N, C-alpha and C positions, 0 to 999 in steps of 0.2 A: 516522338521523342526516342532517340537511340537507347536501347535497354542498357548499353554500357556506360551511359552517363551517371547512373546512380551505382556506386560501388557497394559490394557486399564484403565487409572487412573480415579477415581471417579470425580475428578473436571472437567475432560474432557468430561466424560459422562454427567455431569450437564450442561456444556456449550452447547453441542450438543442439548440436550433436550430443553433447554431455547430458543435457536435460531431457531431450525428447528421442534420442536414439534413432530408431528407423523412421519414425513419423517425421522427425526433424530433417533427416537426410532426404526424404521424399519432398518435403516442403521446400527445402533449399533449392532442390532442382527446379522447382516451379516458380520460385520467387522472381527471377528476372522478367518472365512473362507476365507475372501477376502485376508487378510494379508498372510495366508498360501499359497494361490494360487500365489499371486504376488511373493513372496519369492522363491517359487519353479520354477515358470516360468522364473524369471530373474536371478535365480542361485545366490542368496545373502547369505552371511555369516556374522557372527559377527554383528548381528542386534541389535540395541539398540534405545530405543525411546528418543526422545527429552523431556527434563524435563519441558519445559514451553510451552505446547500445547495450541493453541487458538482454532479455528474451524476446523483445518485440523490436521489429524494424520500425524506426521513426524517421520520417524526413520532413523538412519544412519547405513550404511552397507558397506560391501566390495563386489565387483563384479569382477569375474575373468576377464571379458571382459573389464569393464570401469574403475576398481580401486575403489577408495572411492566414494561412491554415497549417495544420499539422495532419500529415497522413501516417496512420498507425496500421500495421498488420502483423500477424504472427501465426505461429502454428497453432491451429484451431484446438483449443483445450478450454476446460471450464473457466479458469481464471480470466482469460481473454474475453470470454462472453459475459461473465458476471461484471467485469469492469466496464465493458460496453454498455450493458443494460443499466448499471448504476448511473452512469453519466446521462442516458436517456431519461431515466427517472428524475435526476436532479434537474434536468431541463434548464441549464444555465443558471440555476439558483446556487449561488456560492461555488460555482463550478465553471469550467469551459463548457461550451456547447458543442453537441454533435450535430454536424451539418448533413453528413450522409453516412449510411452504414450498409456494409455488404457482409451479412452474417455468413453466407455461404463460403466466402474466402476469408472471413476473420479480419475485415478491414473497416476502417472508419476514417472520415474526414472531420477534423475538429477545428473549433476556434483556436487560433494562437493567441495566448495571453501575452500582450505587449504592454510595456517593455519586458515583463516576465521577471521582474525582480524576485529572487527566492528569499523566502522567510529566513533561510539559513544565513543569508548575508546581513540580516538585521542584527547589529551588535547590541541593542538594548534589551536586557532580559525582560523587563516589564512589558515592552511592546511585543515581544514574541509571545509571551504567555497570554496577553490580552486577545492576540489573533487566534491562538490555539484554543482557548476557552470558548471564544464566540463561535467559531467554526464547529467545535465538538457539541456545543449546545443546539446550533441552529441547522446544521447539515443533515443529520439523520432523519429519515422518513419512515412513517408507518406504510407498509405495503399491505393493501386489503385484498388484491386479487391473487390468484395463483401465480407462483413464480418458481424460478429455477435457481435462485441464488442459494450458495452453500450456508450451511448453518455453522456458527462458531463452534457449538459444542461438538458437532460431528468431525469439524476439522482438528479440533483439539484431541479427541479420542483417538483418531486415526494416527496423528502425528505422535502422541504419547506412546501408543501401542507399538508403533514401529520403533521408536528409540529404545524401548525396553527389549523388544525381540532382537534387535541387531546388536545390542551389547557394546556399542561403541563409546557411549557416553560414561563417565565416571559415576561411581555410586553416590557421590554428593548431589549430581545433577538429577539422578534418577529419583533421589528422595524428595527433591524440589518438585518434581512432577506429581507425586502423590499429594503434596501440600496444595499445589495448584489445583488439583481436582477437588480437594475439599473447599477451597475458597470459591470455586465455581458453583459448587453446590449451595453455598452460602448465598451467593448472589442470585441463583434461581429461586431459592426458598422464599423470597419476598415476592415472587410472581411479578417482576417487572415486565412491562411491555417490550416485545422484541421489535427492533427497527432495522432498517437498512443502513449499514454502517459503511463509511469509506473503507476502512480496513487496513489503510496504509498512509494515514494522515500525518506525515512527517514533513519536516521543514523544507525539503527540496520538492515536495509535491504540493506546495502552497506558493502561489505566484501573485504578484501585484500587477494590475493592469493600469492603463493610462489614467484612469480616474481615481487611482488610489484604492480600488477594491482589491481584496484578497480572494483568489479563487483556487479550488483545489483541481488537480489533474490526477490521472492515473490511479483511480480507485480499485481496490480489489473487489469490492462488493460482496458483502456477507450479511447474514442476519444474525443479531445477537442483541443483548441488553445495551441500552444507551451509554451506560457508564463504561463499556469496553472501548468506546472511541477514544478515551483519554490515554490508553496504554502505549500506542505506537508514537504518539507525539511526545510523551515524556520519556520514553525509552531513548528517543534520539536527542531530546533536550539535554538529557544527562550525559549521553555518549558524546556529543559534539561540542558541548560547552563546559567540559571539566566539572560536572556536578556529581560524578560517581562517588558515593560514600559521604557525601556532605549532608548531614542529617538536617541542618538549618535550611539549606536551599531545597532539599527534597520536601521538607514540610511545606515550604512556600508554594511549591509546585502543586502538590497534592491538595492543599487547601483552596488554591485558586480554581481548580477543576471541581472540587467538591462543592463549592459555592456556586459555580455556574451550572452544574448539573444537579444540584439539590441532593447530593449524596454525602456520606460520611467520608472522612479522610481514610478510614480503614477501607471502604468499598473502592475508592480510587487506587489505593496502594494495591488491593487485590487485583484490579484491573491491569495495572502495570506488571504485577508478578505474572499474571496469565499471559501477557503479550511477550515478556521475556521467555517464558517457558516455550510458548508456540513457535515464535520466530527462531529460537535457538535449535529446536528439533528440526525446522525446515532447513537451517544452515547445514546441519548434519546431513540431511537428505541430498542437498545439493553438491555434496562432496567435500565440505570444509572439515578440516581436522578437529579432533576434540579440543584443540588449544582455542578454538573460537568461543568456547564456553567460559572462558576465565573471566572476561569482563561481565557478561550477564550474571555469572555466579556471585560476583562481587556486589553488584547492584541488588540482586535478589536477596542477598544476605543483609543489605541496608534496609530493604523493604520489610524484612521480618520484624524489625522494631515497630512497624506500624500495623502488622497483621496478627501479633501474638494474641 
């Protein structure tokens, strides 16, 4: 296949350079040859690039051996490998399968979930919550052998310390970080078992296959307490479906996940609070202006009603 058949969009180049600096620039220079090599090695045809690329290069293709597939590659970094390893551990259990992996080049060939209806396109609130609670309950795994997955606690400490050090966030948000640390200490104090979490289990990373099964894609892969899996899902549920500040709706969501995971409403609220705090810090690190904190601060304030 001619290397020019797969485009490398300018906005994708800009994102890679912003996020990975010199490493990203070096990787972009190698990307055309890498794509050509992977397509030839894995015998792919009908390749077409994903329209909305983030920090990973995604293309859809057909494999004579596996059928419809997704080729994913990116600048080698911890999150790329932890996501790859998480899918390998899940082994198709509530997730897309990994058919081939090339760790040296940070690439993998995965099952394409078809038709791939996103949970975000499901209009029924009860159906969305049912899918979210079932996946949050059943997807996390206990990892018994040595591993290289990042720890939620370490990610939190690093992000919070950087936010305080750089001084970009308003005082109201910094005070929320202190509360988040106290809430995590409370979660830790009950000595819950740590598990492999998806870490980014929101409605666009949950797709329906032809048999009607919902499967996750694009895990971050991190180790933490099981209750933490609820945070990212509910963060996006409220953000995408106009639930911010609605105490009645928030209560319904928290109670659904509390029942599924055998936790208290307060614990699930704390998990959501922690996810808002961590993801907001990451948004600042990615170059977003402090205005990006306005919506999380509103919802974190709502969650204070449940964690007092």
